[in-house]
C-alpha positions as CSV (number, residue, x, y, z in Angstrom):
1,X,0.0,0.0,0.0
2,X,2.0,3.0,-1.3
3,X,1.0,6.3,0.3
4,X,2.9,9.3,-1.0
5,X,4.3,11.9,1.3
6,X,4.0,15.6,0.7
7,X,7.8,15.7,0.4
8,X,7.7,13.1,-2.4
9,X,4.9,14.8,-4.3
10,X,6.6,18.2,-4.0
11,X,9.9,16.9,-5.3
12,X,7.9,15.6,-8.4
13,X,6.3,19.0,-8.9
14,X,2.9,17.7,-7.9
15,X,0.4,19.1,-5.4
16,X,-2.2,16.8,-3.8
17,X,-5.9,17.7,-3.6
18,X,-5.9,16.9,0.1
19,X,-3.6,16.2,3.0
20,X,-4.5,13.1,5.0
21,X,-3.6,13.9,8.6
22,X,-3.1,10.4,10.1
23,X,-2.7,11.4,13.8
24,X,-0.9,9.6,16.6
25,X,-3.5,6.9,17.1
26,X,-3.8,6.2,13.4
27,X,0.0,6.0,13.2
28,X,0.9,4.0,16.2
29,X,-2.1,2.2,17.7
30,X,-2.5,-1.3,16.3
31,X,-6.3,-1.1,16.2
32,X,-6.4,2.4,14.8
33,X,-3.9,1.4,12.0
34,X,-6.7,-0.7,10.6
35,X,-8.9,2.3,10.4
36,X,-6.1,4.3,8.6
37,X,-5.7,1.5,6.1
38,X,-9.4,1.2,5.4
39,X,-9.6,5.0,4.8
40,X,-6.5,4.9,2.5
41,X,-8.2,2.2,0.4
42,X,-11.3,4.4,0.1
43,X,-9.2,7.4,-1.0
44,X,-7.3,5.3,-3.5
45,X,-10.6,3.8,-4.9
46,X,-12.1,7.3,-5.3
47,X,-9.1,8.5,-7.3
48,X,-8.7,11.6,-5.2
49,X,-5.1,12.9,-5.1
50,X,-3.8,12.8,-1.5
51,X,-0.6,12.7,0.5
52,X,0.5,12.4,4.1
53,X,3.2,14.3,6.0
54,X,4.8,11.0,7.2
55,X,7.8,11.6,9.6
56,X,7.1,15.4,9.3
57,X,3.7,15.0,11.1
58,X,3.8,15.7,14.9
59,X,1.0,15.4,17.4
60,X,-1.5,18.2,16.9
61,X,-1.0,19.1,20.6
62,X,-4.6,18.3,21.5
63,X,-3.7,16.0,24.5
64,X,-1.3,18.6,25.9
65,X,-3.9,21.4,25.6
66,X,-6.6,19.4,27.3
67,X,-4.3,18.4,30.1
68,X,-3.5,22.1,30.7
69,X,-0.1,22.4,29.1
70,X,-0.8,25.4,26.7
71,X,2.9,26.0,26.2
72,X,3.5,22.5,24.9
73,X,0.4,22.7,22.7
74,X,1.6,25.9,21.0
75,X,5.1,24.4,20.4
76,X,3.6,21.4,18.7
77,X,1.0,23.4,16.8
78,X,3.5,26.0,15.6
79,X,5.9,23.3,14.3
80,X,3.0,21.7,12.3
81,X,1.8,25.0,11.0
82,X,5.3,25.9,9.8
83,X,5.6,22.6,8.0
84,X,2.1,22.8,6.4
85,X,2.4,26.4,5.3
86,X,5.8,25.6,3.7
87,X,3.9,23.1,1.5
88,X,1.0,25.5,0.9
89,X,-1.5,23.0,2.4
90,X,-5.1,24.2,1.9
91,X,-7.3,21.2,2.7
92,X,-6.9,18.5,5.4
93,X,-8.9,15.3,6.1
94,X,-8.5,13.3,9.3
95,X,-10.0,10.2,10.8
96,X,-9.6,11.6,14.4
97,X,-12.2,14.1,15.7
98,X,-9.6,15.4,18.2
99,X,-7.2,16.3,15.4
100,X,-10.2,17.6,13.4
101,X,-11.3,19.9,16.1
102,X,-7.8,21.2,16.9
103,X,-6.8,21.8,13.3
104,X,-10.1,23.4,12.4
105,X,-10.8,25.6,15.4
106,X,-7.5,26.2,17.2
107,X,-4.8,26.4,14.6
108,X,-6.2,29.5,12.8
109,X,-5.3,31.6,15.9
110,X,-1.7,30.5,15.4
111,X,-1.6,31.2,11.7
112,X,-2.7,27.8,10.4
113,X,-5.8,28.4,8.3
114,X,-7.0,25.3,6.4
115,X,-10.2,23.7,5.1
116,X,-10.5,20.8,7.6
117,X,-13.0,17.9,7.1
118,X,-13.6,14.7,9.0
119,X,-13.3,11.5,7.0
120,X,-17.0,10.8,7.3
121,X,-17.7,14.1,5.7
122,X,-15.2,13.5,2.9
123,X,-16.5,10.0,2.2
124,X,-20.1,11.3,2.0
125,X,-19.0,14.0,-0.4
126,X,-17.2,11.5,-2.6
127,X,-20.3,9.4,-2.8
128,X,-22.5,12.4,-3.7
129,X,-20.0,13.5,-6.4
130,X,-20.1,9.9,-7.7
131,X,-16.4,9.5,-7.3
132,X,-17.1,6.5,-5.1
133,X,-19.9,4.0,-5.0
134,X,-20.9,1.4,-2.4
135,X,-23.0,-1.7,-2.1
136,X,-25.2,-2.4,0.8
137,X,-25.1,-6.2,0.4
138,X,-22.7,-6.8,3.3
139,X,-24.7,-4.9,5.9
140,X,-28.3,-5.0,4.5
141,X,-30.7,-5.3,7.4
142,X,-28.0,-5.4,10.1
143,X,-28.7,-3.4,13.3
144,X,-26.1,-0.7,13.7
145,X,-26.0,1.9,16.4
146,X,-23.7,4.9,16.1
147,X,-21.8,6.6,18.8
148,X,-21.3,10.4,18.4
149,X,-17.7,11.4,19.3
150,X,-17.7,14.5,21.4
151,X,-15.4,16.5,19.2
152,X,-17.2,15.6,16.1
153,X,-20.8,15.9,17.4
154,X,-21.4,18.4,20.1
155,X,-18.2,20.4,19.5
156,X,-18.6,20.7,15.7
157,X,-22.2,19.7,15.0
158,X,-21.3,16.9,12.6
159,X,-24.2,14.5,13.1
160,X,-25.6,13.6,9.7
161,X,-22.6,12.6,7.6
162,X,-21.8,9.4,9.6
163,X,-25.5,8.5,9.8
164,X,-26.0,9.1,6.0
165,X,-23.2,6.6,5.4
166,X,-24.7,3.9,7.6
167,X,-28.1,4.4,5.8
168,X,-26.4,4.0,2.5
169,X,-25.2,0.5,3.6
170,X,-28.9,-0.5,3.7
171,X,-28.4,-1.1,7.4
172,X,-31.0,-0.5,10.2
173,X,-29.7,2.5,12.2
174,X,-30.8,2.3,15.8
175,X,-30.2,5.3,18.1
176,X,-28.9,5.1,21.7
177,X,-30.6,6.8,24.6
178,X,-28.1,9.6,24.4
179,X,-27.3,10.6,20.9
180,X,-26.5,13.7,18.7
181,X,-26.6,16.9,20.8
182,X,-27.3,14.8,23.9
183,X,-24.5,12.3,23.2
184,X,-22.4,10.8,26.0
185,X,-18.6,10.8,26.1
186,X,-16.8,7.5,25.7
187,X,-14.6,8.5,28.6
188,X,-11.4,9.2,26.6
189,X,-11.8,12.9,25.9
190,X,-9.9,15.7,27.7
191,X,-6.6,13.6,27.7
192,X,-8.4,11.0,29.9
193,X,-7.3,8.4,27.3
194,X,-3.8,8.5,28.8
195,X,-4.6,8.0,32.4
196,X,-6.6,5.7,34.7
197,X,-10.1,7.1,35.6
198,X,-10.8,8.6,39.0
199,X,-12.7,6.3,41.4
200,X,-16.4,6.4,41.1
201,X,-19.5,4.2,40.9
202,X,-19.0,3.3,37.2
203,X,-16.6,4.1,34.4
204,X,-18.1,6.3,31.6
205,X,-17.2,3.8,28.9
206,X,-19.1,1.1,30.7
207,X,-22.2,3.4,31.0
208,X,-21.9,4.2,27.3
209,X,-21.4,0.5,26.3
210,X,-24.6,-0.4,28.3
211,X,-26.5,2.2,26.3
212,X,-25.1,0.7,23.1
213,X,-26.0,-2.9,24.1
214,X,-29.6,-1.8,25.0
215,X,-30.2,-1.1,21.3
216,X,-29.4,-4.8,20.6
217,X,-27.0,-4.0,17.8
218,X,-24.9,-6.3,15.7
219,X,-22.4,-3.5,15.2
220,X,-21.5,-0.4,17.1
221,X,-20.2,2.2,14.6
222,X,-17.6,4.7,15.8
223,X,-15.9,7.6,14.0
224,X,-12.9,8.2,16.4
225,X,-10.0,5.9,17.3
226,X,-10.3,6.9,21.0
227,X,-14.0,6.0,21.0
228,X,-13.2,2.8,19.3
229,X,-10.8,1.8,22.0
230,X,-13.1,2.7,24.9
231,X,-16.1,1.0,23.4
232,X,-14.1,-2.1,22.6
233,X,-12.9,-2.3,26.2
234,X,-16.5,-1.8,27.3
235,X,-17.8,-4.7,25.1
236,X,-15.0,-6.9,26.4
237,X,-16.0,-6.0,30.0
238,X,-19.5,-7.1,29.2
239,X,-18.2,-10.3,27.4
240,X,-20.1,-9.4,24.3
241,X,-17.2,-9.4,21.8
242,X,-18.5,-12.6,20.2
243,X,-21.8,-11.0,19.2
244,X,-21.1,-7.2,18.9
245,X,-18.5,-5.7,16.6
246,X,-16.9,-2.2,17.1
247,X,-16.2,-0.8,13.6
248,X,-15.1,2.6,12.3
249,X,-17.3,4.1,9.6
250,X,-14.4,3.9,7.2
251,X,-14.1,0.1,7.9
252,X,-17.7,-0.4,7.1
253,X,-17.5,1.5,3.8
254,X,-14.3,-0.3,2.8
255,X,-15.9,-3.7,3.5
256,X,-19.0,-2.7,1.6
257,X,-16.8,-1.9,-1.4
258,X,-14.7,-5.1,-1.0
259,X,-11.6,-2.9,-0.9
């Protein structure tokens, strides 16, 4: 699977249509790498010209900012902005809502002004533009519930793109008790992904998993690598991994296309 870097394309005198921001999870986490690969297959199938930063990509600084280290955030952000501006980047797509929110809403104040889209938005656009087509045969009639990532849903009001994609799979979309504007966090936001939770009556990811299980789904669809991890842990805790799958929207689309 050859994915060109911006450095490679620039050396050939080419400029991609879009920069794919892979993110830390998509680069290093074994589970999230599968999401990255699925999305790359979709991009390649659509014929859209894209590239990654590769070794030049640093963390967006989101975890540092959420944990209260504004200085470290600005160091990481400024380094990324300097790199992207040098390549004259204009449009970015990412599979991580944390990266999406930071690049879209917090980089402009530091001089990084880009058109930033989430991968569910881009896939939906590619389908509408007929640059991509999918078959619903793999998921026809399957019960799928969708978990709204905080930084995609409530923070940026992206609710319909992921749901449109699930409906295009001819699947039965079943909503959880808390969804859309009333969505419930998976428990990983605000840099909580990197620490143990404080003691309480119940972990948030268990509460959210119970809401998902209540819809009696065959698949829980996610659109964030952090949410994927937390929900997968919740399903294992409930010993439901044999009957309920946790899949990113990109994985569902890639499977529907037999990519």
